[in-house]
Residue, then its C-alpha position, 0 to 999 in steps of 0.5 A: m286476885s282482887t284487890r278488893y282483898l288486900p291484906e289488914g293494913r293496907l285499905l285502912h288510909a285509902t281514899d274510898n276507904r275514907a269516903a265509904l266512913a264518912s258518913l252513915p249513908a256511904l256506910a249503908r251503900a256498902m251494905d249493900q254491896e258487901t264492900v270490904l271496909e277497914g278499921r282500927a280496933t279499939l278494944c276487945t270486951p270481956d266476951h271478945d267482941l270487938t270494939v271498932t272505929l269507922g271515921p266518926f261512928t262505932g261499930v261493933i264486930p261480935r266475937e263470932e263474927a271476929a274470926l274465921g274458924i272461931r265459931e266451930g271453935t278451930a281458931r283461938e281467941i288469940a286471933i281476937l285478941s291480937r287485933v287489937g290497937k291494927p286494922v281490921a278487914f270487915t262487911v257492914t252488916g246492921l246496926d245494933d237493937s238501939g240504932a247506935t252502933l254500926l254491926l261489923s262482921r270480919r268473918r264475911a270479908q274473910e269470906l270472901a277473900l278466902e273464896a278469890l284466893l279459891d279461884t285465883p289461878a296458881g302463879t299469881v302473885l298476890p300482895a301479903t303481910v308477914t304475921h307471924l314467924e315459926p322455925f318452919g316457916a313464916f305466916v302471912d296475911v293474903g288477904c282481909g287476915v286470911v292466913s297462909l304459910i310460906g313454908i322455910e324452904n320456900i322463902s329463898v334458894s339460899r338455905i336459912s336457919h329460921p325465918s327472921c334470917r329474911f322477914r320480920v313481923d309486919q313486913e309487906i312482901y310478895a308472895v306466889l301462889t302454888g295452888s290450893d285446896r278447896a275442900q280443907g279451904r287453904v291455900f299454899l304459896s312460896h316466894k323465891e321464885l320473887l327473887g330473881t334466878w341465877r343468872e338475875n342475881a349474877a349480874a350484879f357480881a364481878p370477879g374481883m369484886t368485894v363483897p358483903g355475905y352471910v354465912r349460911s353455912i359451914q361443910p368440912y369442904g368449906a363455907f357457904i356464903e349468901l351474898a342475894p337471897n337467892f344466890a350464894g357461893l362457897a368460900d375455903r374452909t375459915e376459922g372462927l366462922a359461925v352460922g349467921d356471921r357478916v363477912s367480905v369475901f373477894l369473888k375470884s369466879i362465877q361459873p354459870d356453866k357449874m352455877k358456881v361462885k367461887l370466894t375468898v373470905i376477907g373478914k368479919l364485919e362486926e357493925e349489922p346494916p339497918r336491914e334493905p327491902l328485899p330484892y324483888f325481880i317479880t311483883g306482880g302478874r302471873l307466872k307460868r313457869w320458873d327456871y333458876s338454873p341457867p340453861e347451860c348449866l346442865g344438871r342442875d335443873m331447878t325449875r317450878v311449873f306452876d299448873 
């Protein structure tokens, strides 16, 4: 995946982008080379054309060029309205009839980004930006405003009740490409593979430690406590706990051969700390295979092979 097609907002302050917006000759070169640039959308007209600030210049993205699917009627107008005040990717397509305003196409930038994504092999790690959250998953920009879904089951190994437990809108994250459908123009993503294997996560803990965690599930036989996004343990049933509670737990044992962590709940933690950055173990390159389970753990094989 070329770094020419980053999630919107990543190019806005880049040196090359600023240089391309600094003069008409530079913008003309960008038009000839179909270079993707970024500016900030400052308003949307009643006709749903976007006005974009380009350094000392002004550009217009006509409605039908504002997003993939607008022309065909498969995208909603919110795809345009929601860009006001935010960075937008585009290619320069020309000058308007008066010669005073640059004509731009966000749609063309997205076509180029999507074509590159469809040619990208499965297992490639991509930069992404969270655009919105739904109970079933997180939608993320993987290039020039091209959006794909990370299903909630693929966000982390530790089960969560809602993607907001892990992400926030506009958060910069990484995702791994699991496949694509050229006929539908879609790419498929996962995230949990980048947060480490069971053994990699277990290396940060040792029996006898007391650490904070989150209650993710309560069963008749105990409560599953998340210690890290890809690492959880089981505590004996404790009265008064609810899913989502933050608690302190004592680590009684860590058993790689059974992939089990036994915990004792010490107590609830009422104060919610600032959310820390996600603990990525992988932020680039290409995965061929991911084995979450330790090799000595038999019967619980959690593997993904990237074709």
